Backbone bond lengths (Angstrom), bond angles and torsions (degrees), N, CA, C in turn:
res aa  C-N    CA-C-N  psi(-1)  N-CA   C-N-CA  omega(-1)  CA-C   N-CA-C  phi
1 M - - - 1.467 - - 1.544 109.89 -
2 Q 1.287 116.91 146.59 1.410 122.12 176.87 1.549 113.86 -67.36
3 G 1.337 114.73 146.00 1.445 115.60 -179.54 1.482 114.03 73.13
4 R 1.310 115.99 -168.98 1.470 118.71 177.99 1.548 110.97 -92.04
5 R 1.300 114.81 69.35 1.472 120.06 -176.82 1.527 107.89 -125.73
6 S 1.252 117.07 156.89 1.523 122.07 172.54 1.456 111.38 -155.22
7 R 1.270 112.04 162.50 1.530 122.80 170.95 1.467 111.15 -136.17
8 V 1.323 115.49 129.94 1.451 122.20 -179.37 1.561 109.04 -128.89
9 E 1.337 112.74 134.52 1.443 119.36 173.28 1.511 109.58 -118.25
10 R 1.322 117.29 127.80 1.443 121.46 176.40 1.537 109.28 -121.14
11 S 1.339 118.50 113.19 1.375 122.02 -178.06 1.539 110.46 -127.41
12 T 1.335 114.36 125.68 1.455 122.13 179.90 1.536 107.53 -132.57
13 S 1.306 113.32 -177.73 1.530 118.73 177.01 1.528 105.62 -70.76
14 E 1.287 121.11 -17.83 1.449 124.38 -174.31 1.498 113.55 -95.00
15 T 1.353 116.05 -40.10 1.455 121.15 -173.69 1.478 113.53 -146.01
16 S 1.335 117.54 168.72 1.430 124.51 168.54 1.506 107.80 -138.04
17 V 1.347 118.27 120.32 1.457 124.24 -177.95 1.525 108.35 -127.30
18 E 1.338 117.67 129.57 1.427 122.18 170.83 1.516 107.93 -122.19
19 V 1.317 118.23 134.66 1.428 121.43 -177.14 1.556 109.61 -142.58
20 E 1.315 117.93 138.14 1.445 127.76 173.71 1.520 108.49 -120.66
21 V 1.297 118.51 135.72 1.471 120.35 172.95 1.489 111.01 -131.38
22 N 1.309 116.59 153.36 1.436 124.68 174.39 1.562 107.07 -134.78
23 M 1.335 114.06 104.15 1.488 118.88 -177.03 1.480 113.03 -58.98
24 D 1.286 117.85 -27.19 1.479 122.53 -174.91 1.511 112.22 -105.71
25 G 1.309 115.98 36.60 1.487 123.38 -178.45 1.567 111.34 -89.80
26 D 1.286 113.12 -159.50 1.485 121.08 178.28 1.546 112.80 -119.92
27 G 1.357 115.95 9.73 1.403 118.90 178.86 1.494 114.58 88.26
28 S 1.344 117.80 20.78 1.464 121.76 173.75 1.472 110.77 -77.74
29 Y 1.316 117.05 149.77 1.467 120.52 -177.30 1.507 112.58 -151.08
30 S 1.337 112.63 158.02 1.385 122.36 170.02 1.524 105.38 -144.68
31 V 1.345 118.07 111.79 1.450 122.33 -174.48 1.511 110.91 -129.10
32 E 1.323 115.93 124.60 1.418 123.83 -178.76 1.508 110.15 -137.04
33 T 1.332 116.54 106.06 1.478 119.78 174.30 1.536 112.14 -125.94
34 G 1.329 116.49 -12.83 1.442 118.44 -174.62 1.535 113.80 86.00
35 V 1.297 116.07 -6.70 1.477 122.82 173.82 1.540 108.09 -108.62
36 R 1.330 113.09 103.63 1.457 117.89 -168.21 1.547 114.83 -59.29
37 F 1.330 116.76 -41.75 1.447 118.17 -177.84 1.539 112.67 -71.85
38 L 1.376 113.05 -32.74 1.518 116.16 175.37 1.525 107.53 -66.44
39 D 1.257 120.83 -46.34 1.464 121.76 175.41 1.501 112.42 -52.95
40 H 1.377 116.80 -43.89 1.434 120.22 178.27 1.536 112.19 -63.62
41 M 1.305 117.08 -40.52 1.493 119.83 178.58 1.535 112.78 -62.11
42 I 1.324 116.23 -43.48 1.466 121.16 -176.83 1.477 109.19 -73.52
43 A 1.330 118.30 -36.04 1.503 122.41 175.95 1.537 109.06 -60.01
44 S 1.305 116.36 -45.77 1.434 122.56 179.27 1.526 113.17 -61.90
45 I 1.328 114.95 -45.00 1.443 119.60 177.66 1.550 109.57 -61.85
46 S 1.300 117.57 -43.72 1.477 123.15 179.76 1.539 109.25 -59.92
47 R 1.314 116.70 -53.05 1.436 121.31 -173.23 1.521 113.43 -59.41
48 H 1.328 113.63 -44.16 1.464 118.34 -172.35 1.565 113.82 -91.27
49 S 1.316 114.91 -13.03 1.483 118.46 172.24 1.544 110.33 -90.25
50 M 1.336 114.70 -15.62 1.486 121.00 -176.05 1.498 111.31 65.15
51 V 1.378 118.16 24.06 1.420 126.35 171.94 1.543 106.57 -94.79
52 D 1.297 118.68 122.25 1.467 125.60 174.84 1.575 104.91 -69.13
53 V 1.317 113.73 131.11 1.469 119.11 178.65 1.553 108.01 -132.79
54 R 1.275 114.83 127.17 1.463 125.24 167.68 1.486 107.41 -116.73
55 L 1.327 118.30 117.98 1.477 120.14 -172.56 1.505 109.26 -144.91
56 K 1.369 114.61 130.70 1.444 118.81 174.10 1.519 108.53 -133.81
57 G 1.296 117.20 123.12 1.407 123.41 -178.11 1.548 112.00 -121.64
58 I 1.353 116.44 137.79 1.479 117.91 -178.84 1.516 104.30 -133.58
59 S 1.367 113.45 135.93 1.461 120.13 174.05 1.532 108.98 -88.53
60 R 1.299 114.68 132.56 1.469 120.46 176.54 1.513 110.94 -93.42
61 D 1.378 115.76 -31.48 1.433 118.79 -173.50 1.540 113.51 -105.85
62 G 1.346 116.66 -3.69 1.468 117.94 175.47 1.541 111.53 84.64
63 I 1.332 118.56 2.19 1.480 120.99 -177.06 1.555 107.50 -98.80
64 M 1.310 113.57 114.03 1.448 123.19 -173.71 1.490 110.26 -58.78
65 H 1.351 120.00 -42.12 1.439 123.54 -176.32 1.558 110.69 -57.41
66 H 1.308 116.29 -43.55 1.494 120.53 179.25 1.489 111.67 -61.21
67 L 1.344 118.70 -41.37 1.432 123.30 -179.09 1.586 109.38 -66.75
68 I 1.297 113.01 -46.32 1.527 116.49 -179.29 1.534 110.64 -61.30
69 E 1.353 115.92 -46.70 1.400 120.48 -178.96 1.506 114.63 -60.37
70 D 1.385 112.71 -49.28 1.478 117.92 -178.92 1.530 112.25 -67.50
71 T 1.338 118.09 -29.89 1.444 122.90 174.97 1.500 109.45 -61.16
72 A 1.332 116.52 -50.55 1.488 123.50 179.35 1.497 111.13 -61.13
73 I 1.294 118.31 -43.30 1.478 123.60 178.77 1.505 110.79 -60.19
74 A 1.329 117.16 -47.24 1.449 122.23 -178.27 1.554 113.53 -69.23
75 L 1.320 113.79 -39.89 1.494 118.20 175.79 1.582 111.24 -67.08
76 G 1.286 115.91 -46.22 1.512 118.57 176.33 1.511 111.41 -59.67
77 S 1.303 116.47 -43.30 1.529 118.50 178.73 1.501 110.83 -67.83
78 A 1.323 122.29 -34.58 1.403 121.99 176.43 1.542 113.03 -65.37
79 L 1.331 115.51 -39.61 1.451 120.70 178.45 1.533 110.79 -66.20
80 D 1.349 115.68 -43.00 1.475 119.23 175.09 1.480 113.99 -60.33
81 K 1.358 115.90 -43.34 1.459 118.98 -179.37 1.535 108.00 -68.86
82 A 1.265 120.46 -44.28 1.508 121.00 178.61 1.499 114.67 -59.83
83 L 1.329 116.46 -28.80 1.446 120.00 -179.74 1.571 111.35 -76.29
84 G 1.295 117.04 -14.98 1.467 121.79 174.12 1.495 112.03 56.88
85 G 1.319 117.64 -134.71 1.446 121.54 178.38 1.527 115.56 -79.01
86 R 1.293 116.19 1.23 1.459 126.59 174.52 1.571 111.42 62.47
87 E 1.306 112.98 25.63 1.514 117.19 177.82 1.525 109.30 -66.98
88 G 1.324 116.23 142.45 1.441 120.66 170.85 1.504 116.89 75.52
89 I 1.334 117.76 1.44 1.453 120.45 -179.26 1.533 112.75 -83.58
90 E 1.306 115.80 157.38 1.485 119.60 176.86 1.526 110.40 -61.19
91 R 1.339 115.95 -38.40 1.425 128.45 178.05 1.555 113.55 84.45
92 F 1.279 118.08 -44.57 1.483 121.07 175.58 1.496 113.10 -103.71
93 G 1.335 115.93 144.25 1.452 119.89 179.95 1.515 105.33 -151.18
94 Y 1.297 116.17 147.98 1.482 120.71 175.65 1.521 108.97 -154.94
95 A 1.352 111.11 156.63 1.499 118.41 -177.81 1.496 112.44 -153.34
96 I 1.296 117.04 148.22 1.459 123.82 170.30 1.504 105.96 -122.86
97 V 1.353 115.27 116.77 1.516 119.67 -172.69 1.463 109.20 -126.48
98 P 1.356 117.86 127.28 1.457 123.09 171.59 1.551 109.60 -90.44
99 M 1.354 115.26 148.41 1.426 123.05 168.74 1.483 106.96 -136.66
100 D 1.321 117.79 92.13 1.429 122.27 -174.16 1.514 112.78 52.61
101 D 1.356 119.47 -110.35 1.431 123.30 -177.93 1.549 113.80 -78.77
102 A 1.334 118.08 -10.22 1.438 121.08 -172.51 1.530 112.06 -107.14
103 L 1.301 114.50 151.08 1.456 121.30 178.61 1.529 108.39 -134.50
104 A 1.329 117.87 127.46 1.478 122.53 -177.09 1.514 111.01 -126.52
105 L 1.311 116.94 143.58 1.480 123.32 175.92 1.533 108.61 -116.54
106 A 1.282 118.00 141.25 1.438 121.57 172.99 1.537 109.73 -139.66
107 S 1.324 112.47 144.17 1.430 116.93 177.67 1.562 107.56 -142.35
108 I 1.374 118.05 135.49 1.423 123.31 -175.64 1.459 110.07 -129.92
109 D 1.341 115.87 138.33 1.428 122.10 166.60 1.539 107.88 -122.81
110 L 1.327 117.31 115.57 1.433 119.86 -173.56 1.619 107.80 -88.22
111 V 1.321 113.93 54.69 1.443 123.06 -168.74 1.610 112.34 -87.19
112 R 1.317 115.19 -11.78 1.498 117.97 -174.02 1.538 112.16 73.66
113 R 1.319 115.50 30.47 1.403 120.96 168.17 1.551 107.10 -126.31
114 S 1.311 115.64 107.92 1.408 121.35 -172.63 1.511 115.43 -73.00
115 Y 1.369 116.82 116.69 1.426 123.68 178.57 1.511 106.35 -154.21
116 H 1.264 118.45 140.83 1.439 121.49 175.77 1.500 111.65 -143.81
117 L 1.333 118.57 144.50 1.406 127.57 168.36 1.483 106.91 -128.55
118 I 1.308 119.13 118.48 1.472 123.37 -179.32 1.504 109.12 -123.99
119 D 1.279 116.67 121.28 1.465 122.67 -178.82 1.573 108.72 -133.64
120 L 1.262 117.29 90.84 1.496 123.17 -172.76 1.491 113.51 -87.81
121 K 1.343 115.53 -17.55 1.509 121.17 -179.46 1.541 111.04 54.04
122 V 1.387 114.00 40.30 1.447 117.76 177.71 1.501 106.85 -86.98
123 S 1.343 117.51 135.53 1.460 121.13 -178.87 1.492 114.53 -107.85
124 S 1.338 117.16 -24.79 1.498 119.64 177.95 1.492 112.28 -73.21
125 A 1.316 116.44 154.51 1.460 122.90 177.71 1.530 110.05 -71.44
126 R 1.352 117.54 -30.70 1.451 124.32 -178.51 1.558 111.28 -132.79
127 I 1.287 115.52 148.89 1.485 119.95 169.06 1.520 102.70 -125.27
128 E 1.346 114.11 113.67 1.454 122.64 -174.76 1.572 108.08 50.86
129 D 1.334 118.45 -118.57 1.445 118.93 -178.09 1.499 116.35 -103.01
130 M 1.350 113.65 24.98 1.511 120.00 176.95 1.510 110.47 -125.55
131 A 1.406 113.34 139.40 1.451 120.12 172.38 1.520 109.31 -66.60
132 R 1.318 120.21 148.33 1.429 124.96 177.92 1.523 109.23 -54.52
133 E 1.322 119.44 -48.86 1.411 122.09 -176.61 1.541 112.89 -61.91
134 D 1.314 117.96 -30.15 1.442 122.69 174.19 1.498 113.80 -71.23
135 V 1.257 116.72 -37.77 1.512 122.09 174.27 1.539 107.59 -61.91
136 E 1.304 118.71 -50.39 1.447 122.04 177.39 1.509 114.42 -60.10
137 H 1.333 113.57 -41.11 1.458 118.16 179.89 1.470 112.78 -69.04
138 F 1.329 118.85 -30.95 1.468 122.80 174.92 1.492 110.82 -57.26
139 F 1.349 116.82 -48.84 1.444 120.81 -178.25 1.547 110.63 -64.37
140 A 1.314 117.94 -43.49 1.445 121.57 178.88 1.513 114.37 -63.95
141 S 1.336 116.76 -40.45 1.460 121.23 179.42 1.531 111.68 -69.46
142 L 1.319 114.27 -38.57 1.514 121.22 179.57 1.543 107.41 -63.22
143 A 1.297 115.50 -50.80 1.485 119.65 -175.79 1.582 108.75 -64.69
144 S 1.275 121.35 -42.20 1.456 125.33 -178.59 1.525 109.54 -59.23
145 N 1.331 116.26 -46.36 1.439 120.80 -172.49 1.534 113.18 -84.02
146 M 1.357 116.05 -14.63 1.447 119.12 170.71 1.521 111.94 -77.61
147 D 1.335 115.25 -10.18 1.456 119.91 178.48 1.541 110.87 57.81
148 A 1.355 113.63 59.95 1.478 119.80 -176.29 1.474 109.61 -148.11
149 C 1.284 118.00 165.51 1.462 124.16 172.26 1.543 105.94 -94.09
150 V 1.376 115.47 118.43 1.457 119.38 -172.19 1.517 107.66 -133.07
151 H 1.337 113.79 125.98 1.454 119.74 171.87 1.522 110.04 -120.67
152 V 1.273 116.53 125.25 1.509 120.60 178.49 1.493 105.35 -130.91
153 V 1.335 117.22 119.56 1.453 123.95 -177.03 1.548 109.93 -133.09
154 V 1.336 116.50 122.82 1.463 120.90 174.81 1.515 103.65 -86.57
155 Q 1.321 117.39 124.87 1.484 123.52 179.53 1.532 112.05 -72.88
156 Y 1.345 113.64 -46.82 1.462 118.92 -178.87 1.518 107.52 -168.65
157 G 1.360 112.21 174.47 1.457 121.82 -179.83 1.473 109.52 154.60
158 S 1.347 114.96 156.67 1.434 120.29 177.65 1.548 113.42 -109.17
159 N 1.309 116.47 -17.18 1.436 123.47 -177.90 1.536 111.92 -109.78
160 D 1.356 118.15 116.15 1.460 119.21 -173.69 1.515 113.67 -63.23
161 H 1.323 116.74 -37.81 1.453 119.46 174.93 1.509 111.38 -55.55
162 H 1.361 115.34 -49.71 1.499 120.87 178.33 1.518 111.87 -59.15
163 K 1.315 118.28 -40.29 1.475 121.81 180.00 1.549 108.73 -58.02
164 V 1.323 115.41 -50.41 1.499 120.22 -174.99 1.513 108.69 -68.12
165 E 1.316 117.75 -42.23 1.443 120.28 179.89 1.524 111.44 -62.58
166 A 1.359 118.06 -42.62 1.410 120.68 176.49 1.565 110.76 -62.43
167 A 1.302 116.21 -38.22 1.453 121.91 177.05 1.527 111.79 -61.63
168 C 1.329 116.24 -44.53 1.458 120.58 -179.87 1.530 110.37 -62.95
169 K 1.359 115.76 -43.08 1.473 121.06 -177.69 1.528 110.29 -70.11
170 A 1.313 118.98 -37.79 1.453 121.52 175.54 1.485 113.08 -62.42
171 L 1.383 113.66 -45.03 1.474 117.88 179.02 1.555 107.87 -63.86
172 A 1.289 118.92 -41.88 1.489 120.48 -177.67 1.504 111.29 -62.87
173 V 1.315 117.04 -44.88 1.501 120.38 -179.97 1.496 111.83 -64.90
174 A 1.325 117.36 -39.56 1.473 122.09 177.59 1.529 110.05 -64.43
175 L 1.365 116.62 -42.96 1.462 121.05 177.28 1.498 111.99 -62.78
176 R 1.341 116.36 -39.53 1.487 120.39 179.88 1.524 110.68 -60.25
177 H 1.359 115.60 -42.85 1.477 118.96 -176.90 1.524 108.94 -75.47
178 A 1.330 119.65 -41.23 1.471 122.31 -176.65 1.521 110.76 -65.86
179 S 1.313 116.76 -37.46 1.532 118.52 -177.38 1.539 113.04 -91.69
180 S 1.289 118.45 1.68 1.490 119.91 176.99 1.473 110.00 -67.51
181 I 1.307 115.21 147.17 1.468 124.32 -179.75 1.527 108.05 -84.87
182 N 1.338 115.38 129.84 1.478 122.60 171.55 1.516 108.06 -110.27
183 P 1.258 119.16 114.80 1.479 122.35 -174.92 1.514 111.68 -63.89
184 K 1.355 121.06 -15.18 1.412 124.06 179.50 1.544 111.84 -86.43
185 R 1.306 115.60 -12.23 1.467 119.85 -171.99 1.549 108.38 -101.50
186 S 1.362 115.06 147.26 1.448 120.60 167.88 1.495 105.55 -107.90
187 I 1.331 119.78 -75.55 1.425 124.39 175.88 1.563 107.34 -120.78
188 A 1.324 116.03 123.91 1.546 119.48 -176.74 1.502 109.73 -81.66
189 S 1.332 117.05 61.52 1.484 119.75 179.75 1.505 108.21 -159.05
190 T 1.307 115.56 142.70 1.478 117.99 174.24 1.545 109.33 -74.69
191 K 1.307 119.48 -13.75 1.467 122.05 179.62 1.554 112.43 -78.07
192 G 1.347 114.06 -19.26 1.442 118.63 179.52 1.515 113.57 93.63
193 S 1.343 116.50 -2.66 1.463 122.24 175.65 1.463 107.62 -152.93
194 I 1.375 114.70 157.38 1.498 120.08 175.84 1.530 105.36 -107.25
């Protein structure tokens, strides 16, 4: 595809997920998975990263964990594919984002060395219609399949919804900065490739 765009389809006996991303968009999105809080998380990431996202996910087996995991895998893979050779990007991005009572930090290195540390400090068993472990697993699967070094840490907060939303927004802003094009850069590495 022209520009920094990609399309990924992930189809298994458990789920079917189709996603399109445009790294150079304006943050427009259309997200349909049937999991309301998951849709909210992805919409927030799209809006604040300014990456256009079109995503449709369907569960074939009725198991929410499979749909959430495969959605994160497909979205992360689409972002990785859209970044291409990662030439000319800033490479590093970070953000500190408040959401009412909650404060989250995110830092990204689009280096193509997969590592993630996710600490959301969620205490409830569920956030809206998602299990806590599925919320955490979404972040981990997204980071792994984006092929990047991603740290997301909630510093504090009393409302778990706000903690996760702050984390989504911090991740999005960090991604926006890390993936932005710097006309002075060719490859942001002393090795000559990312």
